[in-house]
Wavefront OBJ file of the C-alpha trace (Angstrom):
o trace
v -41.835 -32.619 28.191
v -44.962 -33.625 30.037
v -46.568 -35.430 27.096
v -49.872 -36.996 28.142
v -51.418 -39.444 25.647
v -55.067 -38.801 24.954
v -57.575 -41.639 25.071
v -57.514 -42.171 21.304
v -53.742 -42.465 21.405
v -53.919 -44.868 24.350
v -56.096 -47.174 22.240
v -53.682 -46.992 19.305
v -50.687 -47.552 21.573
v -52.270 -50.702 23.019
v -52.258 -52.226 19.520
v -48.752 -50.982 18.725
v -45.981 -53.075 20.276
v -43.051 -51.075 21.641
v -39.985 -50.927 19.432
v -36.291 -50.419 19.948
v -35.255 -47.168 18.279
v -31.726 -45.854 17.861
v -31.132 -42.218 16.899
v -27.654 -41.182 15.736
v -26.740 -37.497 15.917
v -23.695 -35.249 15.725
v -24.374 -33.355 18.955
v -26.859 -32.856 21.788
v -26.413 -29.154 22.447
v -28.762 -26.714 24.131
v -29.111 -24.714 20.938
v -30.091 -25.842 17.478
v -33.440 -26.747 15.973
v -32.489 -30.301 15.004
v -31.275 -31.110 18.519
v -34.427 -29.632 20.031
v -36.615 -31.785 17.818
v -34.538 -34.896 18.443
v -34.825 -34.452 22.222
v -38.588 -33.958 21.943
v -39.140 -36.948 19.664
v -36.886 -39.319 21.594
v -38.435 -38.323 24.929
v -41.957 -38.606 23.556
v -41.348 -42.036 22.051
v -39.911 -43.233 25.361
v -43.014 -41.977 27.166
v -45.084 -44.010 24.720
v -43.318 -47.193 25.727
v -40.610 -47.504 23.084
v -37.054 -48.361 24.098
v -35.053 -45.403 22.800
v -31.312 -44.789 22.644
v -29.524 -41.710 21.310
v -25.950 -42.265 20.121
v -23.892 -39.089 19.724
v -20.771 -38.721 17.599
v -19.115 -36.175 19.913
v -19.093 -35.430 23.637
v -21.046 -32.187 23.141
v -24.058 -33.490 25.035
v -25.398 -30.736 27.276
v -28.954 -32.057 26.797
v -28.110 -35.641 27.752
v -29.470 -35.259 31.303
v -32.821 -34.109 29.931
v -33.055 -37.218 27.757
v -32.007 -39.558 30.536
v -34.663 -38.085 32.807
v -37.240 -39.026 30.163
v -36.019 -42.633 30.099
v -33.829 -42.324 27.000
v -30.425 -44.010 27.056
v -27.570 -41.795 25.817
v -24.376 -43.318 24.417
v -21.540 -40.866 23.836
v -19.100 -41.588 21.020
v -16.203 -39.417 19.905
v -15.256 -39.390 16.245
v -11.650 -38.346 15.740
v -11.917 -37.681 12.018
v -14.634 -37.155 9.439
v -14.920 -40.886 8.776
v -13.713 -42.695 11.878
v -13.710 -46.433 11.104
v -12.905 -47.233 14.732
v -16.111 -45.510 15.809
v -18.066 -47.252 13.038
v -16.901 -50.628 14.384
v -17.898 -49.640 17.914
v -21.316 -48.514 16.719
v -21.922 -51.702 14.746
v -21.034 -53.737 17.826
v -23.541 -51.658 19.813
v -26.245 -52.157 17.166
v -25.737 -55.944 17.306
v -26.110 -55.802 21.085
v -29.068 -53.377 21.222
v -30.834 -54.953 18.220
v -32.871 -51.866 17.261
v -35.827 -52.172 14.920
v -35.159 -48.675 13.564
v -31.900 -46.736 13.230
v -32.453 -43.090 12.270
v -29.788 -40.482 11.620
v -30.057 -36.768 12.430
v -27.986 -34.144 10.598
v -25.456 -35.014 7.879
v -22.854 -36.869 9.959
v -25.619 -38.610 11.887
v -27.113 -39.862 8.617
v -23.743 -41.214 7.419
v -22.881 -43.001 10.654
v -26.432 -44.330 11.135
v -26.270 -45.939 7.695
v -22.836 -47.449 8.309
v -23.744 -48.661 11.807
v -27.113 -50.189 10.952
v -26.595 -51.556 7.447
v -27.221 -55.293 7.268
v -28.182 -55.485 10.958
v -31.222 -53.309 11.703
v -34.370 -53.921 9.613
v -34.993 -50.206 8.985
v -32.162 -47.704 8.551
v -33.442 -44.165 7.955
v -31.889 -40.802 7.199
v -33.356 -37.422 8.101
v -33.568 -34.362 5.853
v -33.849 -31.066 7.734
v -33.227 -28.531 4.971
v -33.259 -28.270 1.186
v -31.471 -26.778 -1.813
v -28.006 -26.896 -0.262
v -24.762 -28.012 -1.873
v -22.602 -30.876 -0.634
v -18.861 -30.305 -0.676
v -16.545 -32.874 -2.287
v -15.994 -34.830 0.928
v -19.705 -34.872 1.722
v -20.557 -36.050 -1.805
v -18.146 -38.949 -1.393
v -19.597 -39.954 1.985
v -23.166 -39.578 0.751
v -22.422 -41.682 -2.323
v -21.118 -44.464 -0.102
v -24.170 -44.646 2.164
v -27.240 -43.456 0.262
v -28.093 -46.991 -0.909
v -27.935 -48.286 2.668
v -31.066 -46.461 3.857
v -34.548 -47.841 3.342
v -36.128 -44.393 3.563
v -35.791 -40.736 4.546
v -37.776 -38.670 7.054
v -38.009 -35.001 6.000
v -39.339 -32.193 8.173
v -40.792 -30.267 5.231
v -42.312 -30.961 1.824
v -39.516 -28.914 0.267
v -37.059 -31.200 2.056
v -38.946 -34.250 0.766
v -38.593 -33.095 -2.843
v -34.907 -32.388 -2.264
v -34.266 -35.740 -0.557
v -35.923 -37.679 -3.367
v -33.349 -36.262 -5.771
v -30.398 -36.417 -3.354
v -30.995 -40.068 -2.436
v -32.515 -40.995 -5.821
v -35.556 -42.445 -4.116
v -39.155 -42.763 -5.226
v -41.719 -40.496 -3.571
v -43.074 -43.300 -1.370
v -39.679 -43.745 0.292
v -39.482 -40.179 1.634
v -42.010 -39.170 4.281
v -42.733 -35.795 5.907
v -42.937 -35.356 9.685
v -43.381 -31.702 10.568
v -41.686 -30.389 13.705
v -43.527 -30.460 16.994
v -43.897 -28.027 19.865
v -45.535 -27.839 23.278
v -48.601 -25.592 23.252
v -49.041 -24.421 26.824
v -51.832 -21.941 26.238
v -49.760 -19.142 27.802
v -49.405 -16.004 25.696
v -46.599 -13.483 26.074
v -47.491 -9.819 26.145
v -44.934 -7.339 24.789
v -46.869 -4.458 26.368
v -44.773 -4.978 29.507
v -41.871 -3.646 27.410
v -39.215 -5.520 29.401
v -37.473 -6.523 26.177
v -37.356 -2.936 24.914
v -35.937 -1.720 28.212
v -33.346 -4.501 28.430
v -31.807 -4.036 24.991
v -32.707 -0.489 23.979
v -33.042 1.319 27.309
v -36.544 2.530 26.463
v -40.075 1.290 26.985
v -41.710 3.414 24.281
v -40.402 1.388 21.305
v -41.641 -1.740 19.531
v -39.303 -4.629 18.724
v -39.063 -6.799 15.621
v -37.024 -9.942 16.251
v -35.054 -12.314 14.003
v -33.639 -15.609 15.324
v -30.759 -17.433 13.655
v -27.022 -17.756 13.120
v -25.237 -15.248 10.899
v -24.888 -17.280 7.716
v -25.899 -16.835 4.073
v -28.962 -19.087 4.361
v -30.503 -16.644 6.858
v -29.673 -13.665 4.578
v -28.617 -11.236 7.291
v -27.744 -8.676 4.629
v -31.396 -8.473 3.651
v -32.374 -8.522 7.331
v -30.258 -5.425 7.991
v -31.805 -3.659 5.006
v -35.243 -4.543 6.389
v -34.227 -3.098 9.765
v -33.097 0.135 8.125
v -36.362 0.396 6.165
v -38.440 -0.347 9.249
v -36.927 2.389 11.413
v -37.222 4.830 8.499
v -40.920 4.018 8.096
v -41.582 4.262 11.838
v -38.959 5.666 14.230
v -40.602 3.901 17.178
v -39.347 0.486 16.003
v -36.155 -1.343 16.947
v -34.706 -4.674 15.744
v -33.201 -7.468 17.845
v -31.133 -10.298 16.316
v -30.857 -13.433 18.470
v -28.560 -16.389 17.828
v -25.149 -14.981 16.977
v -22.825 -12.168 17.988
v -21.581 -9.593 15.509
v -18.278 -8.139 16.692
v -17.487 -4.508 16.002
v -13.756 -5.258 15.994
v -12.209 -6.126 12.631
v -9.637 -8.809 13.287
v -9.172 -12.470 12.571
v -10.286 -13.524 16.042
v -13.517 -11.533 15.991
v -14.730 -12.225 12.455
v -14.714 -15.919 11.768
v -16.083 -15.831 8.228
v -16.155 -13.671 5.138
v -19.917 -13.547 5.371
v -19.888 -12.208 8.914
v -17.453 -9.523 7.772
v -19.885 -8.502 5.038
v -22.711 -8.320 7.561
v -20.570 -6.153 9.858
v -19.729 -3.819 6.972
v -23.420 -3.487 6.040
v -24.364 -2.839 9.670
v -21.818 -0.051 9.942
v -22.729 1.460 6.560
v -26.410 1.649 7.498
v -25.537 3.408 10.795
v -27.945 1.267 12.796
v -26.159 1.409 16.146
v -28.599 1.756 19.079
v -31.498 0.835 16.788
v -30.350 -2.701 16.004
v -28.833 -5.033 18.623
v -27.151 -8.422 18.177
v -27.987 -10.324 21.361
v -25.822 -13.353 20.584
v -26.582 -16.939 21.519
v -29.127 -16.964 24.343
v -30.592 -19.720 26.477
v -33.615 -17.482 27.043
v -34.241 -17.014 23.305
v -37.838 -18.247 23.572
v -38.547 -15.774 26.390
v -37.084 -12.899 24.396
v -39.002 -13.962 21.315
v -42.213 -14.046 23.311
v -41.713 -10.427 24.411
v -41.218 -9.101 20.875
v -43.908 -7.482 18.760
v -43.181 -9.339 15.503
v -40.883 -12.142 14.389
v -39.521 -11.655 10.897
v -37.582 -14.155 8.813
v -35.387 -13.462 5.771
v -34.170 -17.017 5.099
v -33.373 -18.280 1.620
v -33.611 -21.943 2.522
v -33.955 -24.114 5.597
v -36.268 -26.886 6.724
v -39.180 -26.396 9.076
v -38.412 -23.134 10.927
v -38.454 -23.745 14.695
v -38.423 -20.037 15.529
v -41.562 -19.531 13.445
v -43.286 -22.401 15.234
v -42.298 -21.020 18.647
v -43.529 -17.535 17.761
v -46.846 -18.912 16.501
v -47.373 -20.881 19.709
v -46.636 -17.751 21.779
v -49.017 -15.500 19.882
v -46.305 -13.471 18.119
v -47.165 -12.364 14.551
v -44.775 -13.691 11.905
v -43.590 -12.199 8.611
v -41.349 -14.254 6.356
v -39.701 -14.368 2.980
v -40.605 -17.341 0.801
v -38.726 -20.567 1.510
v -39.459 -24.230 2.223
v -43.024 -24.837 3.502
v -43.601 -21.350 4.879
v -46.671 -20.705 2.707
v -48.191 -23.933 4.009
v -47.523 -22.788 7.583
v -48.471 -19.110 7.863
v -52.269 -18.710 7.702
v -52.461 -15.386 5.800
v -50.924 -15.198 2.296
v -49.821 -11.594 2.846
v -47.545 -12.692 5.713
v -45.145 -13.867 2.978
v -44.305 -10.835 0.786
v -44.115 -11.559 -2.920
v -40.610 -10.107 -3.277
v -37.413 -10.089 -1.249
v -37.686 -6.323 -1.046
v -36.668 -4.707 2.280
v -39.217 -1.935 2.034
v -42.060 -4.354 1.297
v -41.011 -6.650 4.138
v -40.829 -3.674 6.545
v -44.325 -2.581 5.515
v -45.583 -6.104 6.126
v -44.047 -6.092 9.612
v -46.022 -2.941 10.429
v -49.186 -4.533 9.035
v -48.623 -7.689 11.072
v -48.213 -5.671 14.282
v -51.534 -3.947 13.632
v -53.232 -7.294 12.939
v -51.750 -8.935 16.019
v -54.968 -10.329 17.488
v -56.142 -11.802 14.191
v -52.781 -13.358 13.369
v -52.187 -14.682 16.881
v -55.454 -16.616 16.854
v -55.013 -17.979 13.324
v -51.394 -19.000 13.894
v -52.180 -20.774 17.157
v -55.016 -22.646 15.506
v -52.625 -23.866 12.791
v -50.123 -25.103 15.380
v -52.803 -26.943 17.326
v -54.024 -28.669 14.176
v -50.644 -29.502 12.626
v -47.564 -29.164 14.817
v -48.051 -30.343 18.385
v -45.818 -33.087 19.751
v -48.831 -35.379 19.540
v -48.995 -34.829 15.779
v -45.236 -35.237 15.323
v -45.044 -38.416 17.389
v -48.066 -39.994 15.725
v -46.573 -39.241 12.319
v -43.130 -40.589 13.211
v -44.569 -43.783 14.676
v -46.438 -44.286 11.413
v -43.290 -43.703 9.365
v -41.282 -46.119 11.505
v -44.027 -48.733 11.194
v -44.076 -48.374 7.403
v -40.325 -48.594 6.881
v -39.900 -51.341 9.447
v -42.339 -53.488 7.470
v -40.489 -52.653 4.255
v -37.096 -53.377 5.825
v -38.186 -56.704 7.277
v -39.606 -57.751 3.927
v -36.302 -56.847 2.292
v -34.396 -58.868 4.915
v -36.655 -61.880 4.310
v -36.041 -61.722 0.553
v -32.288 -61.463 1.136
v -32.453 -64.445 3.516
v -34.307 -66.570 0.982
v -31.783 -65.708 -1.718
v -28.872 -66.548 0.568
v -30.487 -69.883 1.501
v -30.994 -70.667 -2.188
v -27.323 -70.008 -2.945
v -26.259 -72.315 -0.096
v -28.388 -75.106 -1.535
l 1 2 3 4 5 6 7 8 9 10 11 12 13 14 15 16 17 18 19 20 21 22 23 24 25 26 27 28 29 30 31 32 33 34 35 36 37 38 39 40 41 42 43 44 45 46 47 48 49 50 51 52 53 54 55 56 57 58 59 60 61 62 63 64 65 66 67 68 69 70 71 72 73 74 75 76 77 78 79 80 81 82 83 84 85 86 87 88 89 90 91 92 93 94 95 96 97 98 99 100 101 102 103 104 105 106 107 108 109 110 111 112 113 114 115 116 117 118 119 120 121 122 123 124 125 126 127 128 129 130 131 132 133 134 135 136 137 138 139 140 141 142 143 144 145 146 147 148 149 150 151 152 153 154 155 156 157 158 159 160 161 162 163 164 165 166 167 168 169 170 171 172 173 174 175 176 177 178 179 180 181 182 183 184 185 186 187 188 189 190 191 192 193 194 195 196 197 198 199 200 201 202 203 204 205 206 207 208 209 210 211 212 213 214 215 216 217 218 219 220 221 222 223 224 225 226 227 228 229 230 231 232 233 234 235 236 237 238 239 240 241 242 243 244 245 246 247 248 249 250 251 252 253 254 255 256 257 258 259 260 261 262 263 264 265 266 267 268 269 270 271 272 273 274 275 276 277 278 279 280 281 282 283 284 285 286 287 288 289 290 291 292 293 294 295 296 297 298 299 300 301 302 303 304 305 306 307 308 309 310 311 312 313 314 315 316 317 318 319 320 321 322 323 324 325 326 327 328 329 330 331 332 333 334 335 336 337 338 339 340 341 342 343 344 345 346 347 348 349 350 351 352 353 354 355 356 357 358 359 360 361 362 363 364 365 366 367 368 369 370 371 372 373 374 375 376 377 378 379 380 381 382 383 384 385 386 387 388 389 390 391 392 393 394 395 396 397 398 399 400 401 402 403 404 405 406 407 408 409
């Protein structure tokens, strides 16, 4: 990551004793916003002198080498069922050996297993909230009900997620803290004028490209995204649309279409006759490079946490247009970047406006990232949250110890 503490941080770090921190997560894959943030936070904390371990619940750990290179220990577990009591016992034994000050879960399964592994042992057991306004299924509600009282606090990556977590965990506002996502700001700016992206996917260099990043699922509202694409190319025939993050098959069979929603998206794509004007690039390791060569990033999400693709586009100088969700109005500097309605024609018009205002938006967006969402900001905030909940957890342990001593007497 190449994090270099500034002098002010060096002074703070001198007064802040290193801690043992255990993160628990479902996976450590190359793709996925939560995994990307976990790798960045764990690596950054290790660089700051903390002893950090990441415990995974499956052997899907393609980013483990990256963490180990940053001085982070990786322990690979393998849960064989939704609630694997064998794995819980193994994790509790590890927690007793490692003696972490803070245990923090990432993603739903990570939150459940972190609570079960750390309860009664670690002073501070935390959950993470990375989205909002979603529904738990029956099995998830049962698991959540079992563990929600075991956490001392929750770390959300958005204010919308904070509000949601307060209700989900039935916690007071002071027990849910917000740590916005972080990103490396290199200063390099991508220039779509080279038109490599247009040539690669559309075979032409005389077209502009609007890009959307995300899996094909209802939360991303790909149906609206396709309608926006159709409106955009109607308004200006020189535009094309690239979807990155999932593959839409053009073959209707059980193997190709893995969900009813993807089938609906395929049907809409075919009905709009967008072939050759809209391309589904699938899951790409070079997603950030492709994003940086686009003219505009647009987002049609209904709900999610802090949008990593938006943050990446802002750091690369790519104008962003988004529907309203989560903290997006706190993030994008110009109010008009978030259209008032989920109307495809209005969103398409806003994409054209954003492309024309590229220089203005690029500067304003980058300034926001530098002030709010660098790794330095994220790490400082998380250290503060850990410090707060560690103090609270230790106080709670002391009270419990006094009560137990009184009962013995």
